[in-house]
N, C-alpha and C positions, 0 to 999 in steps of 0.2 A: 804377196802383194794383195790388198784389198781392192776389188774393182768396183767402180761406179757404173761401168757400161758392161753389156753383155758382148762377147766376142766370138765370132765365128771364123775359124782358121780354115783356109781353103787351100789346097795345094793345086797347082795348075795341072791341065790334062796331059796326056802323052804327048810328048814333042819329039822331033826327029833325034834329039840327043839321047833320049831314053831307048829308042829303037837301036841306035848305033854303039850305045855305051861310051859317051864322049861327054868330058867335062865341059859345061858351058856357063860361064859366069860373066861379069863385067869387066872389061868391055867385050861384047859379043863378038866372037871371031868369026861366026858363020851365021848365015840365015837358019834360024832355029824355031820354026813355026810350030803350032800344034799340028798333028797328024788327023787324018779324017777320024779315026777312032778316038782320038783325044778330044776332038771338037764334040763327038756324040757323047763321050764320057761326062763332059763338063755340062752339056745340056740336060742329060739325065739326071745328074746329080742336083743341079739347081732346080730343077723341075719338081723332084722329089722333096727338096728343101721347102719349095714354095707350097707343094701340095700338103705339107704337115703343118700349114698355118704360120710358119716362121717367115719373118720380113727382115730387112735391114734398113737402116737410115743412111747408111753410107758404105761404099766399098772403097778400099784403099790397096793399091798393088804394087808389086815390085815393077820396075820399068823394063824388064826383059821381055822380049817378044811373047814369050809363051804364057806369061802371065798377063800381059796386057790383052791378048786375045782371050784368055779365060775370063778376064774382068770384063770384056765387051759382050761377051755371051751372057754371063751372069746379070750384067746390068741391064741388058735387053729384057730378060725374063723378069727380074726383080723392080725394074723401073727405077734404075739408079745410074747416074753417070759416074764412073770410077775416077778416083784421083791417085796419081803416082806419088809414092815416096820412095825415093832411091834407098833408104836404109833397109827396105824389104827385100832388096836384090839378093841374089844367090850368094851362096858362100865364095869368098874369093879364093880361087884354086891356084894362084901364083903361076909358076911355070907350066902347070898342068892345064891351064885354060886352053880349050880345043883339042886337047890330047885324050887318050884312052882313060877312062875312069878306073879302070885295074891299076894302071901305072901309078896313079894318085894314091890309091889305097896300099899299095906296095911299098910306099915311102914311110909307112908307119908299121910298128910292130903290134901295137895295140891301139884300139880307139881312143882311150883315155890319154894317150900322147897329145892328141889333138887339142886338149883343153888348154895347153900352154904353147904348143908348136903349131905353126902353120905349115902348109904343104908347100915347101921352098918358094917363098915370096908371097904365099897366100895368108888368109886370116886363121887366127886361133879360134877355138870355141868361145873363149872369154871375149874376144872382140866382136864376135858375130852377136852373141848374146847381149852385149853392152848396146849395140844398135838397135837390135830388135826390142829390147826392153826399153830403150828411149822412146820409140815409137808409141808404144803402150802409154808410158808415163806422160807423154805430151798430149796424148788423146783424153787420159784421165783428167789433166788440168783443164781441158778446153770443153769437155762434154759431161753429161750426167744422165743416165738412164737411157742411152743410145744403145742400139743394136748395130755392131760395126763388123763388116767382113773384111778380113786381111788376107789377100790373096799373095801367096809367096812360095817357097820352094821346101822340099822335104827337110833338109838339114836345118835351115833356119827354124822352121816351124815345130820340129820336134824340140829344139832347144828352148824356144819360147813357151811351149806348152809345158814343159817340165818347169819352168820359172814360175809361170802363172798358178801351177799347182803346188808351188812351194819347195820345190825339190832343188838340191844343188846340181850343178853339172854332173858330177860323178853319179849321183842318184839317177838322174834324168837318162844317162847312158844305160844304165842297169835296168831302169823300168821300161825302157823303150828299145829293146833290141830291134834290128832292121825290120822284122816282121810286124812289129806293133807300131811302126812309124806311121805317119799320116800317108796314105795311098794317093795315086794320081787322081785327081778331081774329087777327092774326099773333103768333106765339110765336118769339123769338129766344133762342137759349142764348149765355150768356156765360159763360165757364170763368175 
């Protein structure tokens, strides 16, 4: 996909779910704010981004609390009020929403199964990538030459990053093993 805008993909900072190892998607089953460390991580990451001379014209974020809080911190530092796009929300975990993350992963033999299989009522990687790609396609139609920060979640962002790099979902999974996926409060530039 050829891009007319520059995108900065940012993952939310550490939240309660990350500490407890719980799936938390839409609808949110429990209050899941950033932790103190998570807020500090976001602040440090965005300040480093700004100190490098980078800026954004707009911030668009997932509606989940941890992303709204991340966007509020980023917006304060970067001087932009964020906008919510529900398509940037976390992976739909189906019956595992609000439950132990390891139980969800145990429902698959291999990650490649997730391409066309959701986690018992949840989204497939194809469905996730379709909605994430639609966000970028809409922005590409509306804007040209803008610096846009998208604040979302690890799974959604790694799939989108692979797509923007021209990779298939299979290639994205191979290229981004868990340790190479976007970390909490990390900002990645896509040109």
